[in-house]
C-alpha positions in Angstrom: -3.0 14.5 1.3 -0.9 12.4 -1.1 2.3 13.4 0.7 0.9 12.3 4.0 -0.2 8.9 2.5 3.3 8.4 1.0 4.9 9.4 4.3 2.7 7.0 6.3 3.3 4.1 3.9 7.1 4.7 3.4 9.9 3.3 5.6 10.3 5.9 8.3 14.1 5.7 8.1 13.8 6.8 4.4 12.0 10.0 5.3 13.7 13.3 6.0 13.7 14.3 9.6 10.9 16.9 9.2 8.5 14.5 7.5 9.3 11.7 10.0 8.6 14.1 12.9 5.3 15.1 11.3 4.2 11.4 10.8 5.3 10.5 14.4 3.2 13.4 15.8 0.2 12.4 13.6 0.5 8.8 14.7 0.8 9.7 18.4 -2.5 11.7 18.2 -4.3 8.8 16.3 -3.0 5.3 17.3 -5.3 3.7 14.7 -3.6 5.6 12.0 -0.2 4.2 13.2 -1.6 0.7 13.2 -3.0 1.1 9.6 0.3 2.5 8.4 2.2 -0.4 9.9 -0.2 -2.9 8.3 0.2 -1.3 4.9 4.0 -1.3 5.2 3.8 -5.0 6.1 1.7 -5.6 3.0 4.2 -3.8 0.8 7.0 -5.9 2.3 5.0 -9.0 1.5 4.7 -7.9 -2.1 8.5 -7.1 -2.3 9.5 -10.4 -0.8 7.6 -12.5 -3.5 6.4 -14.9 -0.8 2.7 -15.7 -1.3 2.7 -17.9 1.9 2.6 -14.8 4.0 -0.5 -13.4 2.4 -3.1 -15.6 4.3 -1.7 -14.7 7.8 -1.5 -11.0 6.8 -5.1 -11.1 5.5 -6.4 -12.7 8.7 -4.5 -10.3 10.9 -5.5 -7.2 8.9 -9.2 -8.3 8.7 -9.5 -7.6 12.4 -8.3 -4.0 12.0 -9.8 -0.9 10.3 -8.4 -2.3 7.1 -11.3 -4.8 6.9 -12.7 -3.2 3.7 -9.3 -3.4 2.0 -8.9 -7.0 3.0 -12.4 -7.8 1.7 -11.4 -6.3 -1.7 -8.2 -8.4 -1.8 -10.1 -11.5 -0.9 -12.5 -11.0 -3.8 -9.7 -11.6 -6.2 -7.2 -13.3 -4.1 -5.8 -15.4 -7.0 -4.8 -12.1 -8.8 -3.2 -10.8 -5.6 -1.2 -14.1 -5.3 -0.2 -13.9 -9.0 0.9 -10.3 -8.4 3.2 -11.5 -5.6 4.9 -14.2 -7.6 4.8 -13.1 -11.2 7.7 -10.9 -12.5 5.7 -8.9 -14.9 3.5 -5.8 -14.4 1.0 -3.8 -16.3 2.4 -0.6 -14.8 4.0 0.6 -18.1 0.7 0.1 -19.9 -1.2 2.0 -17.2 1.3 4.8 -17.5 0.7 5.1 -21.2 -3.1 5.1 -20.7 -2.7 7.8 -18.1 -0.5 9.9 -20.4 -3.0 9.6 -23.2 -5.9 10.6 -21.0 -4.0 13.7 -19.9 -3.4 14.6 -23.6 -7.0 14.1 -24.4 -8.2 16.3 -21.5 -5.9 19.1 -22.6 -7.4 19.2 -26.1 
């Protein structure tokens, strides 16, 4: 399932032909899935562009789709989402260390 999620949220041009064909077939069977994948890619592009002005229009457009629950969660802490768009720092390395420590603890 993780592979399918990654394929759907990745740039289709970056996928190998076999994966791209699979996602295209999947999206042709379920158009809502194609729309959701496009919306998530648009959100990822918004984050990469570091332009918080695009957040409000994206939230309004995505709220009318099946991503309404995701949008509700983003709106609950919209200030943090905006900060994530403009700030250069990330807690990713810290989260990686926490995850590594939890794995070590589970293996004991």
